[in-house]
N, C-alpha and C positions, 0 to 999 in steps of 0.2 A: 541463573534465573530460569524458571520454568517457562515452557513455550507459551502457556496461556497468559503469562504476565508480560509478554512482549508488546510494547505500545504499538498501536496502529501506524504511527508515523514511521517507525523503523521497518515494519512489514512492507509498507508501500515503497519506501526508499530502496529496500532490498529487492522488491519486485522490479523496479526500474533498473537497478544494477544488474539483475539477472538477464536483462535484455540489452546489455551494453549501454545503459544509461538513458534509453529512450524507449517508450512503449505506448501502445494504444490501450484504452480502457479494457478492451477484450483480452489483451495480454496480461494485464494486471489481474483481471478476474480469473483468468486461467491459472495464474500463479497461486492465488488464494485458494481456488478450488483444489489445486493439487496438494495443498496443505491439509485440507479437510477438517472435519470436526474434531479430530484428535488434537489439532493445534488451536483451533478457534471454537468457541461455544457453538453447539449444534443449532441453537436458536437463530444464529446469524445466517444460516443456510435456508431458513424457512422463507416462503414467499410472503410478501406483504402487499395487500390490495391497494394500499395508499400510494405505492410506488409502481403501479403498473404490473403487479405480480412478479416484480424482480425480487431476488433474495435480499434480505435485510442488509447484508454486508455490502451490496453494491451502492446503496445510499450512503453508507458509512464511508466507503472509498471516495466517493465524489466530494463529500464534506471535508475529509482529511486532505485530499488533494488541493482543495481551495485554500485550506489553512497553510499547507506547505508552500503554495504559490505566494501567499501574502508574506510569509517568513523568508522568502528568497531561496528556498531549498530546491524548488521545482519550478520549471517554466512551462508555459503552454506553448506548444509547437503548432498544432492544428486542431481542428475539431476532434476531441476525444484522444488527443495524443499529447504526452508530457515527456519532459526531459529533466534529468538531474542537472542542477547548476553546479559550478565548482564549489560553492558553499555547501550544497547538499552532499556532494561527494566527500568533502572534508568532514562534515558532521557524521556521516556514515562510517568513515574510517575511525573517528574518535569513539563512536559507539562500539565498533568491533573491538577496539583496543580495551575499552573499559569492561566489556562483557564477554570477551572471547567469543564473538558471534552470538548466536542464540543459545 
């Protein structure tokens, strides 16, 4: 699977895994920024006035984290801090096995 086809869910789960299963939003943003526009469409790095001049991807991250919480893959630890659940870790392992990573 090409990098640009990796679903956001897996990118965020991998971002949490890269921080030993728990990370602040700033850590997640840093992880995504390190991937850069070669991995994600460059339009996602543009600032959007609707969201306080934050890059578009930051709004997407918050939305996806909310979905992952509802699905039981991630839990909220503190303001702006999230942790992989055991279910999230298991799903990430399944994804890795199915797709041999990214």
